[in-house]
C-alpha positions as CSV (number, residue, x, y, z in Angstrom):
1,M,-16.7,9.0,-22.2
2,S,-15.4,12.4,-21.3
3,R,-12.3,12.8,-19.1
4,E,-14.5,13.9,-16.3
5,S,-16.8,10.9,-16.6
6,L,-13.9,8.5,-16.6
7,E,-12.4,10.1,-13.5
8,A,-15.8,9.9,-11.8
9,R,-16.0,6.2,-12.7
10,L,-12.5,5.6,-11.3
11,R,-13.3,7.5,-8.1
12,A,-16.6,5.5,-7.7
13,I,-14.5,2.3,-7.7
14,G,-12.5,3.6,-4.8
15,A,-15.6,4.7,-2.9
16,E,-17.0,1.2,-3.2
17,R,-13.9,-1.0,-3.0
18,Y,-11.0,0.8,-1.3
19,H,-9.7,-0.9,1.8
20,D,-10.6,1.9,4.1
21,R,-14.0,0.1,4.2
22,H,-12.5,-3.1,5.5
23,P,-13.5,-4.1,9.1
24,F,-9.8,-4.6,10.1
25,H,-9.1,-0.9,9.5
26,H,-12.2,0.1,11.4
27,R,-10.9,-2.1,14.3
28,L,-7.4,-0.7,14.0
29,H,-8.4,3.0,13.8
30,G,-11.0,2.6,16.5
31,G,-8.5,1.3,19.1
32,Q,-10.0,-2.2,19.2
33,C,-6.9,-4.1,18.0
34,T,-4.7,-5.9,20.6
35,P,-1.0,-5.2,20.6
36,D,-0.3,-8.4,18.8
37,Q,-2.9,-7.6,16.1
38,V,-1.2,-4.3,15.5
39,R,2.2,-6.1,15.3
40,A,0.7,-8.6,12.8
41,W,-0.5,-5.7,10.7
42,V,2.9,-4.0,10.8
43,I,4.7,-7.2,9.8
44,N,2.4,-8.1,6.9
45,R,2.1,-4.6,5.6
46,W,5.9,-4.6,5.3
47,A,5.6,-7.1,2.5
48,Y,3.6,-4.6,0.5
49,Q,5.8,-1.6,1.4
50,A,9.0,-3.4,0.5
51,A,7.5,-4.5,-2.9
52,I,6.5,-1.0,-4.0
53,P,9.9,0.2,-5.1
54,M,10.5,-3.1,-6.8
55,K,7.2,-2.8,-8.6
56,D,8.1,0.7,-9.7
57,A,11.5,-0.4,-10.9
58,A,9.8,-3.1,-12.9
59,F,7.5,-0.5,-14.4
60,M,10.3,1.9,-15.3
61,S,12.3,-0.9,-17.0
62,R,9.5,-1.2,-19.6
63,C,9.2,2.5,-20.3
64,T,11.0,3.7,-23.5
65,D,9.9,7.3,-22.9
66,P,12.4,9.1,-20.6
67,D,9.8,11.6,-19.6
68,I,7.8,8.8,-18.0
69,R,10.9,7.5,-16.2
70,R,11.8,11.0,-14.9
71,E,8.3,11.4,-13.4
72,W,8.1,7.9,-12.0
73,R,11.5,7.5,-10.4
74,S,10.7,9.8,-7.5
75,R,8.4,7.0,-6.2
76,I,11.4,4.7,-5.7
77,E,13.3,7.6,-4.1
78,D,10.3,8.2,-1.7
79,H,10.4,4.6,-0.5
80,D,14.2,3.8,-0.6
81,G,15.5,7.2,0.3
82,G,19.2,8.0,0.6
83,V,21.8,6.1,2.5
84,T,21.8,8.5,5.4
85,E,18.2,9.7,5.8
86,G,16.4,6.6,4.4
87,G,12.8,6.8,3.0
88,G,9.4,5.3,3.5
89,L,10.8,1.8,4.2
90,R,13.0,3.1,7.0
91,R,10.1,5.1,8.4
92,W,8.0,1.9,8.4
93,L,10.7,0.1,10.4
94,K,10.4,2.9,13.0
95,L,6.8,2.0,13.4
96,A,7.8,-1.7,13.8
97,E,10.3,-0.8,16.6
98,A,7.7,1.4,18.3
99,V,5.2,-1.5,18.5
100,G,7.9,-3.7,20.1
101,L,9.2,-5.6,17.1
102,D,12.8,-6.2,16.0
103,P,13.1,-4.1,12.8
104,D,15.6,-6.6,11.4
105,Y,13.0,-9.4,11.9
106,V,10.4,-7.3,10.1
107,A,12.7,-6.4,7.3
108,S,13.6,-10.1,6.8
109,G,10.1,-10.8,5.6
110,A,9.8,-13.7,8.1
111,G,6.4,-14.5,9.4
112,I,4.4,-13.0,6.5
113,L,1.1,-14.7,5.8
114,P,1.0,-16.8,2.7
115,A,-2.0,-14.9,1.3
116,T,-0.3,-11.6,1.9
117,R,2.8,-12.8,0.1
118,F,0.8,-14.1,-2.9
119,A,-1.2,-10.9,-3.1
120,V,1.9,-8.7,-3.2
121,E,3.7,-10.9,-5.7
122,A,0.6,-10.8,-7.9
123,Y,0.7,-7.0,-7.9
124,V,4.3,-6.9,-8.9
125,H,3.7,-9.4,-11.6
126,Y,0.7,-7.5,-12.9
127,V,2.7,-4.2,-13.2
128,R,5.6,-6.1,-14.9
129,E,3.4,-7.9,-17.4
130,Q,0.3,-5.9,-18.2
131,P,0.1,-3.1,-20.7
132,L,1.4,0.3,-19.5
133,L,-2.1,1.7,-19.2
134,Q,-3.1,-1.0,-16.7
135,A,0.1,-0.8,-14.9
136,V,-0.3,3.0,-14.3
137,A,-4.1,2.7,-13.6
138,S,-3.4,0.1,-10.9
139,S,-1.5,2.8,-8.9
140,L,-4.5,5.0,-8.7
141,T,-5.5,3.7,-5.3
142,E,-3.3,6.6,-4.2
143,L,-6.3,8.8,-5.1
144,F,-7.9,7.5,-1.9
145,A,-4.8,7.1,0.3
146,P,-4.7,10.6,2.0
147,K,-8.1,10.0,3.6
148,I,-7.1,6.7,5.2
149,H,-3.7,8.1,6.3
150,E,-5.5,11.0,8.0
151,N,-7.9,8.7,9.7
152,R,-5.1,6.4,10.7
153,I,-3.0,9.1,12.3
154,E,-6.0,10.4,14.2
155,G,-7.0,7.0,15.4
156,L,-3.6,5.7,16.4
157,L,-2.7,8.8,18.3
158,K,-6.0,8.7,20.2
159,H,-5.9,5.0,21.1
160,Y,-2.4,3.6,21.2
161,D,0.6,4.5,23.4
162,F,3.2,3.7,20.7
163,A,1.8,6.4,18.4
164,N,3.8,9.6,18.2
165,D,5.4,11.8,15.5
166,S,8.3,9.4,15.0
167,S,6.4,6.2,14.8
168,L,3.7,7.7,12.5
169,S,6.2,9.5,10.3
170,Y,5.5,7.2,7.3
171,F,1.8,8.2,7.2
172,R,2.5,11.9,7.6
173,K,5.0,11.9,4.8
174,R,2.5,10.1,2.5
175,L,0.0,12.9,2.9
176,T,2.2,14.9,0.6
177,E,3.9,12.2,-1.5
178,A,0.7,10.4,-2.6
179,P,-1.1,13.4,-4.1
180,K,2.0,14.3,-6.0
181,D,2.3,10.8,-7.5
182,V,-1.3,10.4,-8.3
183,A,-1.6,13.7,-10.1
184,Y,0.7,12.5,-12.8
185,G,-0.7,9.0,-12.9
186,L,-4.3,10.1,-13.2
187,K,-3.5,12.6,-16.0
188,W,-1.6,9.9,-17.8
189,V,-4.5,7.4,-17.6
190,L,-7.1,10.1,-18.7
191,D,-4.8,11.0,-21.6
192,H,-4.3,7.4,-22.8
193,A,-7.6,5.7,-22.0
194,D,-9.1,7.1,-25.3
195,T,-11.4,4.3,-26.3
196,P,-14.2,2.4,-24.5
197,E,-12.0,-0.7,-24.4
198,K,-9.1,1.2,-22.8
199,E,-11.4,2.9,-20.3
200,D,-12.6,-0.6,-19.2
201,M,-9.0,-1.7,-19.0
202,A,-8.1,1.2,-16.7
203,C,-11.1,0.5,-14.4
204,A,-10.3,-3.2,-14.3
205,A,-6.8,-2.4,-13.3
206,L,-7.9,-0.3,-10.4
207,I,-10.4,-3.0,-9.3
208,F,-7.5,-5.5,-9.4
209,K,-5.4,-3.3,-7.1
210,T,-8.2,-2.8,-4.6
211,D,-8.6,-6.6,-4.5
212,V,-4.9,-6.9,-3.7
213,L,-5.2,-4.5,-0.8
214,W,-8.5,-6.1,0.4
215,A,-7.1,-9.6,0.3
216,Q,-4.2,-8.7,2.6
217,L,-6.6,-7.5,5.2
218,D,-8.9,-10.6,4.8
219,A,-5.8,-12.7,5.5
220,L,-5.0,-10.6,8.7
221,W,-8.5,-10.9,9.9
222,G,-8.6,-14.7,9.4
223,A,-5.3,-15.3,11.1
224,Y,-5.2,-12.8,14.0
225,V,-8.9,-11.9,14.7
226,D,-10.5,-15.3,14.0
227,G,-7.3,-17.1,15.2
228,H,-6.6,-19.3,12.1
229,V,-2.8,-18.7,11.9
230,P,-1.4,-20.8,9.0
231,P,1.9,-22.7,9.3
232,G,5.0,-20.4,9.0
233,A,3.2,-17.2,9.8
234,W,4.1,-14.9,12.6
235,R,3.0,-15.9,16.1
236,P,2.8,-13.6,19.1
237,G,6.2,-13.5,20.9
238,E,8.3,-14.0,17.8
239,G,10.5,-11.3,16.4
240,M,10.3,-9.0,19.4
241,A,12.9,-6.3,20.1
């Protein structure tokens, strides 16, 4: 398979399976979520956001090539940031505060749905244990991230009072960070997936990652749209500012 054909195959996976197609996102971006459903999304998405730099640190710990580490470490810096200015994690907590949550409560990880926690832990484990090709390929959901961030910014600004430049700063920043990250990751995968078996491995890794993202939204829908909140998960009124 040519590089162009493999890239097209990867992009087709996103077109079919990326979580922008999930009904929870349609509900959120269309202004149909209640304030508590938005809060539940912010709390549970924190589990994923907080795990990203740990996932990337686990990946880097396996890389013997300093060139890969030099390219990859900016991902950790993007999320953790410096002591003074912070990064993506601190910007996410601005969103939490804007929707009425106590940022310390959100950062504690309390109230996260069990299915969300299991999905996020599975992703970190996958990147830590699978071959480097699959670990890198699993990050290629970033190919599709700018579109969902654009839709999210537009939808939240249109429909929700909490939305402004400060509360949505995480998503605006990712419009420039994600393309930078994925340009390197995509090239690396296309360079190293040089057999049919490795092409299949790369595609399977991307499918796995889309499943991780989709599972988190399935859990949100079941708990906070259908109303089946499991024991220990966040309940409206808890963790408010």
